[in-house]
LOLOLO-817157 format. One record per residue (C-alpha): residue number from 1; x negated, y negated, z negated; residue in one letter. Coordinates in nm, 4 decimals, padded with zeros to 6 digits. Each point is the difference from the previous one (the first is absolute). Layout:
BEGIN
    i      east     north        up  aa
  NUM         X         Y         Z   A
...
This chain:
BEGIN
    i      east     north        up  aa
    1   07.8627  -01.7543  -12.8155   X
    2   00.2729   00.2453   00.2081   X
    3   00.3028   00.1257  -00.1581   X
    4   00.2163   00.2750   00.1565   X
    5   00.3603  -00.0360  -00.0118   X
    6   00.0205   00.1515  -00.3124   X
    7  -00.2133  -00.2568  -00.1379   X
    8  -00.2888   00.1603  -00.0834   X
    9  -00.3593  -00.1342   00.0179   X
   10  -00.1773   00.2239   00.3101   X
   11  -00.3061  -00.1894   00.0380   X
   12  -00.1167  -00.3316  -00.1726   X
   13  -00.3216  -00.1690   00.0208   X
   14  -00.1946  -00.3780   00.0882   X
   15  -00.0615  -00.1774   00.3198   X
   16  -00.3412  -00.0872  -00.0364   X
   17  -00.0436  -00.1769   00.3377   X
   18   00.3387  -00.1000   00.1307   X
   19  -00.1743  -00.2743   00.3143   X
   20   00.2598  -00.2296   00.1529   X
   21   00.2942   00.0868  -00.1942   X
   22  -00.0429   00.3245   00.1262   X
   23  -00.0655   00.3202  -00.1458   X
   24  -00.0051   00.3829   00.0886   X
   25   00.1377   00.2830  -00.1799   X
   26  -00.0006   00.4319   00.0774   X
   27   00.2505   00.1437  -00.0692   X
   28  -00.0658   00.2460   00.2164   X
   29   00.0267   00.2810  -00.3022   X
   30   00.3793  -00.0841  -00.0535   X
   31   00.2902   00.1528   00.1304   X
   32   00.2773  -00.0821   00.2332   X
   33   00.2073  -00.2081  -00.1515   X
   34   00.1033  -00.3108  -00.1730   X
   35  -00.2028  -00.2589  -00.2220   X
   36  -00.0190  -00.3193  -00.1707   X
   37  -00.3893  -00.1356   00.0413   X
   38  -00.0476  -00.2341  -00.3066   X
   39  -00.2915  -00.3275  -00.0362   X
   40  -00.0526  -00.1955  -00.3112   X
   41  -00.2835  -00.2019   00.0269   X
   42  -00.0603  -00.4253  -00.1457   X
   43   00.2390  -00.1684   00.1835   X
   44   00.1900   00.2845   00.1944   X
   45   00.3092   00.2513  -00.1271   X
   46   00.0204   00.1824   00.3734   X
   47   00.2368   00.2684   00.0098   X
   48   00.1211   00.2359   00.3586   X
   49   00.1256   00.2444   00.0887   X
   50  -00.1634   00.2544   00.2365   X
   51   00.1369   00.3287   00.2450   X
   52  -00.1874   00.2466   00.0592   X
   53   00.0457   00.2695   00.2627   X
């Protein structure tokens, strides 16, 4: 899921075809700003702050 700087979920979905420990997320519909991307899977819980310009 992707959250804005207010903590609101702005998009979420499943990643089905991740390979080589990589996945692609299309964030083109989001406005410029600071977001938090959070991934929860069986063995992985990951969060990363990103900046869209």
